[in-house]
Steps between C-alpha positions, in 0.01 A plus 500: 500500500801600708438597863556875552813587691474684836617815322228460237237436767606811691497703182149378417373585846652844474343560160161385633525735801606787274206435267261496797649828622445663162143370477430637850638840398269487197207446739602813687511699174148372414379607844640852471356539148161370618498761776607774263230403250239489779595857599473611136154348464384648832620851409335490159180344635456790739449737211325250272788477254631146551681390181473155349825304478687558171535237228692197640719435193612861456558533876715189512725628221543845654527390862761226427744765379443706817546192715826383340642850527401574862495170692777245580534246222402189698188669639389655167554166321287317760223760468500477120471123513212505747154394385359822637744726313233638261293618799805649673591683179151644480527624859839666425372674190182608677714660771716672239194626314359632830810715555741274696868527405609135454865598467481623857262235638648180350855539639354540851293189449820329383663587829209338688530189281874470558452534876235225494716277280793530743275446807368174360849379407621575853196367689333180379325435833123512461254638749131424542260656254265759640154591373355807331397668831858477621626682192229764536645565846849513347376764259350701782819482702727576205312744283331823612137556413467655161453427131748209483363299790144566393579397141654174618218395731227597254665338199342182355857364497542537881463123581765419238726774641460355852581152372815637334605670824458167683717317245772765518490482880534123489820539301662731750423832333440815707149570363453814707811650344357428156169658597677809629686534171186424300318774693754756377446378143122508553516861617701581191239333283221680678663835443595428141151387404346797686704741282319386187158498666410865526203431720730350762787750489413654836409231755233619740416397854154339532229648721510193729878535544470868590209448740677207667821693577528520877428270792381201297804494275794589726774245435315338209630495143179623335496534117424840349207359303334334798142404413295396803182474287648184345562301817638187332758703309588714802558195721665250269683717243565840655561401863605136432265344759419141404147369530596263780663790692194719459272220622722451806490872585121506470482204737734671747277808509192295569679310778604835652137617512308209652126558498543798265476325168313794342773745599773263377323468164470879487875536538582238241251656256654845536659642187830545685515137620786411257720755680420342837581157356827635360593636843426158658715328233788737564475437877509124446816537288653705783409227750244706690202335678209621286235319706619663823475842338147429371389382843498865608184555296296303757690637801448865409161545335499877490459464122138389565412844637362761264257517206416157355548637149874556576565165669691357204731800488569484873567126489739541209698762695488293818635197316783702349586641840492154659737362238749784535519536881784292656383194693552539873477881491278705729133419467390826344163583364447450126600804296181480298335734753561816309319825444362391165309824450814702536690260277244528222503880537880493456471299175158464339623223270654301779410128473547215748873478441538874545346520847696667778714272714489737799277435797230753567653788306476623145825500294686827485753435224466424126457136403821319413561176316803306617343210315805281473658583834472233767465634852310495829139604550418849389552790742226735608445797275583329167275374229595280213 
């Protein structure tokens, strides 16, 4: 056998790199379709109308025509030759049957695939693989709370999605850019599926989300369907707090209240604890010293004063105040000393997250809900 010439060797290396770039772009397409299908399933599951996947053989025949027409030839060919093509075809046809316009969606996915293909061709340098928790953080940093992020983290396919993200990242692909694009597609899928599900045509805000608007949720990206009765889901899916993070925040609270284990357990057991944990997580991302803020709970114990039956409520408010006050500011008394009788008279349905943030005076203005607006501690005279 003749030894390949340098030109032939270079051509072979180029062809191999090009093939790898196409295969990587196909991985990106699979990831976007997996996210879209997860959103479809989640939307249909909410109203108890999740459809089974259509027949694989019929789906493959119909979807192949759509693919060849709407995606670049090299990418569509690679998808059609893949061992998982029958499953991908079923996902595409399920999306179409649910109300998604593939002639609009597929060209946008094609743009993502082309971008990935070109990134791999231009950047062959690999970076270290990161684990699932790292990609959960990437999701939280890239995608806002809502149906898409919740669908991804609650999907049985999440570990596989995270592994795909790691592989793309190793090959020099901007995974966060893909996620941002996939989020837009996921929103489109969510809206398209909702149109054919009459029970979900008008999204409503959950009771927990409405009651939590105010001091506990300022600056947090809280989903409209927040469900604090399901703590696991609220923490891990809706607020994207990992189990290891939650355990660390529980430990930090106990360390901040030495000798008051019962009170610390009372705080952690509170229904609104996931919102406190989310605030701690946000502070850590912003580089703020969470432990120093929590230390105020033992320095100013005014929250211990008052009826024992309301201790949990006062401690919850005091913790929220401690986390939000700047470190190094004036040593002011905890804002949990409020005229609770006047506050309840102002709003009979007011719960622990609706309590007045003023000190010693009842609120005089209607409650407001700047739920998504980050800002300093609440001023006197306002309720949330």
